GUKOL-658627 format. One line per 5 residues: number of its first residue (from 1); their letters; for each residue x, y, z of C-alpha. Coordinates in nm, 2 decimals, m for minus. Example, Ala and Ser with C-alpha at 12.3 -4.5 7.8 and 13.67 -1.06 7.14 Angstrom:
BEGIN
1> as> 1.23:m0.45:0.78; 1.37:m0.11:0.71
//
This chain:
BEGIN
1> mtfyk> 1.81:m1.73:m0.07; 1.54:m1.73:m0.33; 1.33:m1.41:m0.36; 0.96:m1.45:m0.42; 0.69:m1.22:m0.53
6> dksci> 0.37:m1.36:m0.68; 0.09:m1.15:m0.82; m0.08:m1.31:m1.12; m0.14:m1.67:m1.01; m0.28:m1.57:m0.68
11> gsalr> m0.51:m1.31:m0.83; m0.71:m1.55:m1.05; m0.78:m1.79:m0.76; m0.87:m1.51:m0.51; m1.14:m1.37:m0.74
16> kirts> m1.32:m1.70:m0.70; m1.28:m1.73:m0.32; m1.45:m1.48:m0.10; m1.41:m1.60:0.26; m1.11:m1.47:0.46
21> tlitl> m1.04:m1.82:0.61; m1.01:m1.98:0.27; m0.80:m1.69:0.13; m0.56:m1.72:0.43; m0.52:m2.09:0.36
26> lmaaa> m0.46:m2.02:m0.01; m0.19:m1.76:0.07; m0.02:m2.01:0.30; m0.03:m2.28:0.04; 0.11:m2.04:m0.22
31> vpnsf> 0.43:m1.97:m0.03; 0.72:m2.18:m0.17; 0.96:m2.40:0.03; 1.22:m2.13:0.00; 1.02:m1.90:0.22
36> sanqt> 1.22:m1.86:0.54; 1.21:m1.70:0.89; 1.41:m1.42:0.75; 1.11:m1.30:0.56; 0.77:m1.13:0.63
41> svaiq> 0.50:m1.19:0.38; 0.22:m0.93:0.33; m0.08:m1.03:0.12; m0.33:m0.76:0.00; m0.67:m0.83:m0.14
46> idplp> m0.92:m0.55:m0.25; m1.24:m0.73:m0.36; m1.52:m0.71:m0.44; m1.57:m0.35:m0.32; m1.34:m0.14:m0.54
51> lrdnl> m1.14:0.17:m0.45; m1.28:0.48:m0.63; m1.20:0.84:m0.70; m1.38:1.14:m0.56; m1.63:1.11:m0.85
56> nvplf> m1.72:0.75:m0.74; m1.55:0.60:m1.04; m1.34:0.28:m0.98; m0.97:0.36:m1.00; m0.81:0.28:m1.34
61> sggpg> m0.64:m0.07:m1.34; m0.42:m0.01:m1.65; m0.33:m0.27:m1.90; m0.26:m0.65:m1.85; 0.08:m0.58:m1.69
66> dgdgf> 0.16:m0.47:m1.34; 0.25:m0.12:m1.23; 0.04:0.06:m1.50; m0.28:0.14:m1.31; m0.34:0.42:m1.06
71> aiqlg> m0.07:0.43:m0.80; m0.10:0.24:m0.47; 0.14:0.19:m0.19; 0.18:m0.04:0.11; 0.34:0.14:0.40
76> yydaa> 0.28:0.29:0.74; 0.28:0.62:0.94; 0.60:0.63:1.15; 0.43:0.74:1.47; 0.11:0.54:1.43
81> ttlnn> m0.05:0.32:1.69; m0.38:0.15:1.70; m0.51:0.46:1.87; m0.43:0.66:1.56; m0.33:0.46:1.26
86> flgnw> m0.24:0.78:1.06; m0.01:0.96:1.30; 0.33:1.08:1.18; 0.51:1.08:0.84; 0.41:0.85:0.56
91> ialtg> 0.67:0.57:0.48; 0.61:0.38:0.16; 0.73:0.02:0.16; 0.61:m0.05:m0.20; 0.54:0.15:m0.51
96> qnsdn> 0.66:0.49:m0.63; 0.90:0.67:m0.39; 0.98:0.35:m0.20; 1.34:0.25:m0.13; 1.24:m0.11:m0.18
101> tdfat> 1.33:m0.11:m0.55; 1.20:m0.47:m0.61; 0.86:m0.33:m0.53; 0.90:0.00:m0.72; 0.59:m0.06:m0.93
106> ssigd> 0.26:m0.14:m0.75; m0.07:m0.02:m0.88; m0.44:m0.08:m0.90; m0.51:m0.38:m1.12; m0.20:m0.58:m1.03
111> gdggd> m0.24:m0.95:m0.98; m0.53:m0.99:m1.23; m0.74:m0.73:m1.05; m1.00:m0.52:m1.23; m1.06:m0.14:m1.19
116> gqlfs> m1.04:m0.05:m0.83; m0.90:m0.39:m0.72; m0.57:m0.54:m0.63; m0.45:m0.89:m0.55; m0.08:m0.90:m0.45
121> qyvfd> 0.18:m1.04:m0.21; 0.50:m0.88:m0.11; 0.79:m1.07:0.07; 1.03:m0.85:0.27; 1.35:m1.04:0.30
126> stipn> 1.62:m0.94:0.55; 1.89:m1.10:0.33; 1.79:m0.88:0.03; 1.86:m0.51:0.08; 1.62:m0.39:m0.19
131> tfqdl> 1.32:m0.56:m0.02; 1.41:m0.47:0.34; 1.43:m0.09:0.36; 1.25:0.15:0.60; 1.06:m0.14:0.77
136> pasdn> 0.90:m0.06:1.11; 1.14:m0.12:1.40; 0.86:m0.22:1.64; 0.71:m0.56:1.63; 0.33:m0.59:1.66
141> viplt> 0.30:m0.22:1.75; 0.27:m0.02:1.42; m0.03:m0.09:1.19; 0.03:m0.12:0.82; m0.17:0.10:0.58
146> irfyn> m0.27:0.10:0.21; m0.25:0.44:0.04; m0.40:0.50:m0.30; m0.40:0.79:m0.55; m0.62:0.92:m0.83
151> avlis> m0.34:0.91:m1.10; m0.09:0.67:m1.24; 0.19:0.89:m1.12; 0.18:1.02:m0.77; 0.34:1.35:m0.89
156> natlf> 0.02:1.40:m1.10; m0.23:1.30:m0.83; m0.45:1.56:m0.66; m0.61:1.33:m0.41; m0.53:1.02:m0.21
161> navsk> m0.67:0.82:0.08; m0.53:0.57:0.32; m0.70:0.27:0.48; m0.58:0.07:0.78; m0.70:m0.18:1.04
166> dtwlw> m0.58:m0.24:1.40; m0.50:m0.60:1.33; m0.27:m0.52:1.03; 0.03:m0.50:1.27; 0.38:m0.53:1.14
171> rtpap> 0.56:m0.85:1.24; 0.94:m0.84:1.22; 1.12:m1.15:1.07; 1.27:m1.36:1.34; 1.55:m1.60:1.23
176> satvp> 1.48:m1.83:1.53; 1.11:m1.86:1.45; 0.97:m2.18:1.32; 0.71:m2.01:1.11; 0.78:m1.68:0.93
181> pqism> 0.53:m1.40:0.98; 0.25:m1.36:0.74; 0.02:m1.06:0.74; m0.31:m1.06:0.55; m0.47:m0.72:0.45
186> fltsa> m0.81:m0.77:0.30; m1.06:m0.50:0.20; m1.37:m0.72:0.16; m1.74:m0.70:0.23; m1.69:m0.91:0.54
191> nqstl> m1.44:m0.67:0.72; m1.57:m0.34:0.58; m1.70:m0.23:0.92; m1.36:m0.27:1.09; m1.16:m0.07:0.84
196> ewqgg> m1.03:0.28:0.93; m1.00:0.56:0.67; m0.77:0.86:0.69; m1.05:1.08:0.56; m1.31:0.93:0.80
201> apsaf> m1.61:0.71:0.72; m1.75:0.94:0.45; m1.44:0.89:0.25; m1.45:0.51:0.26; m1.32:0.35:m0.06
206> kttva> m1.26:0.70:m0.22; m0.97:0.93:m0.28; m1.08:1.24:m0.09; m0.77:1.37:0.10; m0.58:1.64:m0.08
211> ivpep> m0.22:1.58:m0.18; 0.03:1.78:0.04; 0.34:1.89:m0.15; 0.67:1.73:m0.04; 0.90:1.97:0.16
216> ataal> 1.12:2.03:m0.14; 0.82:2.10:m0.37; 0.67:2.34:m0.11; 1.00:2.53:m0.09; 1.01:2.57:m0.47
221> lvfgv> 0.65:2.70:m0.46; 0.75:2.96:m0.19; 1.05:3.07:m0.40; 0.84:3.09:m0.71; 0.58:3.31:m0.54
226> agllg> 0.86:3.53:m0.39; 1.01:3.57:m0.74; 0.67:3.68:m0.88; 0.63:3.94:m0.60; 0.98:4.07:m0.67
231> rrrra> 0.90:4.12:m1.03; 0.58:4.30:m0.95; 0.76:4.54:m0.71; 1.03:4.62:m0.97; 0.76:4.68:m1.23
//
């Protein structure tokens, strides 16, 4: 089984094509013959409206390589439905903290994108363990989400936001299917009104939701505060 992940070649073409219909056709044409029903392909396009920080500055895209811009993840909330796309715990399928190590680096600027933009395609393959971890168990029930941060390293970020859409539903690979699932996630002018933001409409295209420490980090903070109080009492 050949593994496929294409960023750079699709990016240049997508910057010239703005309609969702033509982009969908382009994505379908870009899938090689080795693409099988054991795989689910997810294409992401953020263009021309860029993702920004809380100061309204487009998120840094890094250098010419992938994975060196501000952090971004594809994932989902594990209790989410189309009634609440952001319910439950966040599960990252790509980027930092993801168990899919073939997608360990995903950031703003990947796929020939500029500041605040992204052009990328991820192929989750049931025959390749490091591309098939933590996927939703329910087919056509859980909406996928894009989550982005205001730093290159999530550990250094102070704000994030998440954007989803009711039609971005996960589709499980089915070996008996004649056509493998393909999911298109576009943040464009044409679909702006149908996007849903974790911080609400005023936070659209901006990182405005505060980072919440992971449980282990929160525990360390509690122990640290307790230690300081103990020192003060002894003093």
